[in-house]
C-alpha positions as CSV (number, residue, x, y, z in Angstrom):
1,M,-22.4,7.7,-14.8
2,E,-24.1,9.6,-12.0
3,I,-27.6,8.7,-13.5
4,L,-26.5,5.1,-14.1
5,W,-25.2,4.8,-10.5
6,E,-28.5,6.4,-9.1
7,R,-30.8,4.2,-11.3
8,E,-28.7,1.1,-11.3
9,N,-29.5,0.9,-15.1
10,A,-30.9,2.9,-18.0
11,T,-31.2,3.3,-21.8
12,V,-29.6,6.0,-23.7
13,S,-33.0,7.8,-23.7
14,E,-33.5,7.4,-19.9
15,V,-30.2,9.0,-19.3
16,L,-31.1,11.9,-21.7
17,E,-34.3,12.5,-20.0
18,A,-32.7,12.4,-16.6
19,L,-30.0,15.1,-17.5
20,P,-30.6,18.3,-15.9
21,S,-31.9,21.1,-18.4
22,E,-28.5,23.0,-18.1
23,Y,-26.6,19.8,-19.3
24,R,-29.1,18.8,-22.0
25,V,-27.2,17.4,-25.3
26,A,-28.2,15.5,-28.4
27,F,-29.1,11.9,-28.1
28,N,-26.1,10.9,-30.3
29,T,-23.7,12.7,-27.8
30,V,-25.2,10.7,-24.8
31,Q,-25.0,7.4,-26.9
32,T,-21.3,8.2,-27.9
33,T,-20.5,8.9,-24.2
34,I,-22.1,5.7,-23.0
35,R,-20.3,3.5,-25.7
36,I,-16.9,5.2,-24.7
37,L,-17.5,4.3,-21.1
38,E,-18.6,0.9,-22.1
39,G,-15.4,0.4,-24.1
40,K,-13.4,1.6,-21.1
41,G,-15.2,-1.0,-18.9
42,Y,-17.2,1.2,-16.8
43,L,-20.5,-0.1,-18.2
44,R,-22.0,-3.3,-19.8
45,H,-25.2,-3.7,-21.8
46,E,-28.1,-6.0,-22.3
47,S,-30.4,-5.9,-25.3
48,E,-33.9,-4.7,-24.7
49,G,-35.9,-4.7,-27.8
50,R,-34.3,-2.2,-30.1
51,A,-32.4,-0.4,-27.4
52,F,-29.6,-1.3,-25.0
53,R,-30.0,-1.2,-21.3
54,Y,-26.8,-0.1,-19.6
55,Y,-25.6,-1.2,-16.3
56,P,-22.6,0.3,-14.3
57,V,-19.8,-2.2,-13.8
58,V,-17.4,0.0,-11.9
59,A,-18.5,1.4,-8.4
60,R,-18.6,5.2,-7.9
61,E,-15.8,5.0,-5.4
62,E,-13.6,3.1,-7.7
63,A,-14.2,5.4,-10.6
64,S,-13.8,8.4,-8.6
65,T,-10.4,7.3,-7.2
66,S,-9.3,6.4,-10.7
67,A,-10.4,9.7,-12.1
68,V,-8.4,11.6,-9.2
69,H,-5.5,9.4,-10.0
70,N,-5.5,10.3,-13.7
71,L,-6.1,14.0,-12.9
72,L,-3.2,14.0,-10.5
73,H,-0.8,12.5,-13.1
74,R,-2.1,14.5,-16.0
75,F,-2.1,17.9,-14.6
76,F,-0.2,17.9,-11.3
77,D,3.0,15.9,-12.1
78,G,1.7,13.2,-9.7
79,R,2.1,15.5,-6.8
80,P,-1.1,15.5,-4.3
81,A,0.0,18.6,-2.7
82,R,-0.3,20.6,-6.0
83,L,-3.8,19.4,-6.5
84,A,-4.8,20.0,-3.0
85,I,-3.3,23.6,-3.1
86,N,-5.0,24.2,-6.6
87,L,-8.4,23.2,-5.1
88,L,-7.9,25.3,-1.9
89,E,-6.7,28.5,-4.0
90,S,-9.4,28.1,-6.6
91,E,-12.6,26.7,-5.0
92,R,-14.9,28.2,-2.4
93,L,-15.2,25.7,0.5
94,S,-17.7,25.7,3.2
95,S,-16.7,26.0,6.8
96,E,-17.6,22.1,7.3
97,E,-15.5,21.2,4.2
98,L,-12.6,23.2,5.6
99,A,-12.8,21.7,9.1
100,H,-13.0,18.2,7.6
101,I,-9.8,19.0,5.6
102,E,-8.2,20.3,8.8
103,R,-9.0,17.1,10.5
104,L,-7.5,14.9,7.8
105,V,-4.3,16.9,7.7
106,R,-4.0,16.5,11.5
107,K,-4.6,12.7,11.1
108,A,-2.1,12.4,8.3
109,K,0.6,14.3,10.4
110,A,-0.2,12.1,13.4
111,D,0.2,8.9,11.4
112,K,3.7,9.9,10.1
């Protein structure tokens, strides 16, 4: 999806070529993933010769919100605090990221 959002559209071959070397997979793997994303309503396609050109239908922000919501309910019993605690305990955050989180927490407390 990141490649499609950046480029605004791409064929399976173009997505495959744009993948970083550490994420190289088979053509069929990319094709299957794209078809699944299309089936879920994240992409649409248009015929271009023998290939299909895929276009994102869902904005990055909408998709990330949906993914976080699914993650929250699937692994953290729908409790945002559990997710936040897990991230803070398991990930190394920069000083800037931590300061941003602190500002958000202060704002959330003030809004209550």
